[in-house]
C-alpha positions as CSV (number, residue, x, y, z in Angstrom):
1,M,94.5,102.8,99.6
2,A,96.2,99.5,98.5
3,K,99.0,98.5,100.2
4,K,102.5,98.4,98.7
5,T,105.4,95.9,98.1
6,P,108.4,96.6,99.3
7,I,109.9,97.3,96.2
8,K,107.7,99.9,95.5
9,A,107.4,101.5,98.4
10,I,111.0,101.6,98.6
11,R,110.6,103.3,95.2
12,A,107.8,106.0,96.2
13,K,110.3,106.8,99.2
14,C,113.2,107.9,96.6
15,I,111.2,109.7,94.6
16,E,109.3,111.9,97.2
17,C,112.8,112.5,98.6
18,C,114.2,113.2,95.3
19,N,111.3,115.6,95.3
20,G,109.1,113.9,92.5
21,Q,112.0,114.0,90.1
22,Q,112.4,110.3,88.9
23,K,115.3,111.7,86.7
24,E,117.0,112.6,90.3
25,V,115.9,109.4,91.3
26,R,118.2,107.6,88.5
27,E,121.2,109.9,89.0
28,C,121.2,109.6,92.9
29,K,124.9,110.1,94.5
30,I,123.7,109.6,98.3
31,N,125.2,105.7,98.2
32,T,125.2,105.8,102.0
33,C,121.3,105.8,101.3
34,P,120.1,102.6,102.8
35,L,117.2,101.9,100.1
36,H,120.3,103.0,97.3
37,E,120.6,100.1,95.4
38,Y,116.6,99.4,95.6
39,R,115.8,103.2,94.4
40,M,114.8,101.9,90.7
41,G,112.0,99.6,92.0
42,H,114.0,96.4,91.4
43,R,116.4,94.4,93.9
44,P,119.7,94.1,92.3
45,K,120.7,91.5,89.9
46,G,121.6,88.0,91.6
47,E,120.7,89.4,95.3
48,E,117.9,87.8,96.9
49,V,117.0,89.7,100.1
50,P,114.8,88.0,102.8
51,L,112.0,90.5,104.6
52,K,113.5,90.7,107.8
53,T,116.4,93.0,105.9
54,V,113.7,95.2,104.0
55,K,112.5,95.6,107.5
56,S,115.5,96.6,109.2
57,K,116.0,99.6,106.6
58,K,112.6,100.5,107.7
59,R,114.0,101.2,111.0
60,Q,116.8,103.0,109.8
61,L,114.4,105.3,108.4
62,G,112.7,106.0,111.8
63,G,109.6,103.5,110.1
64,Y,109.0,106.1,107.3
65,L,109.4,103.5,104.4
66,F,105.3,102.3,104.4
67,G,102.5,104.4,104.5
């Protein structure tokens, strides 16, 4: 299996969280989720996110972000 980029891994996690329903990811109302603003598979406009921030979000999810 090819290694995913952090943004693609976040997108995959969001799709998994929504039982594979991409429409549900788009309409997600869980604003408290640390991945919410990245759920569409890209960074929010005008925001540059250091890798350590992505790793921190992974730890908040108990390491389940990548894999």
